Phi, psi and omega in degrees: 000144178225178183304316182298322179292319178295316178300317180297318178299312181293316180292331178291329184264332189235149174261100184248145175283325182208146179215131177231127182230136170235134181219124184252018179115331175211335180255131185241131175242129186231133168242121181237135182237122176194146182289339179294344176295337179303325186269003186247148173288168180301318180295316180297323177300315179297317181297322179299318180284320180296323188307308180294340183262355191305317181299323181282333173288316181297322182272000176088000178299318175250119184269317183222143180230129173248126185236133170234128179241146182217148165281167179301320180293316178298318181296319178301320182283320190256001184305317183295338178268349183228049183309142181311142185275000000 
C-alpha cells in the first residue's frame, strides 16, 4: 500500500476539499479538509476517516493512523501551523 492508494480510498468514500496523506510503510498521517466536519464530534470525525481504511488497519497493513480534520475556514486559518505532511 502507498500514499496514492490511501488517497484513492478516502476520496472514493468522502467528498473532501483537500486531502494530505503521508505513509511510511505502517504509519499513516492524514489531514482532511471538508465543511461537513463542522457538524461532527471529534469521535465521529475520526470514524469517518477510519471507515474506508478499516480493512487495512485490521489486516495490519496500516499500523497507526494520525488524523487531523478541518473545515475549510479552519484550514484557511490554521494551514500554516499544520503544513501538509
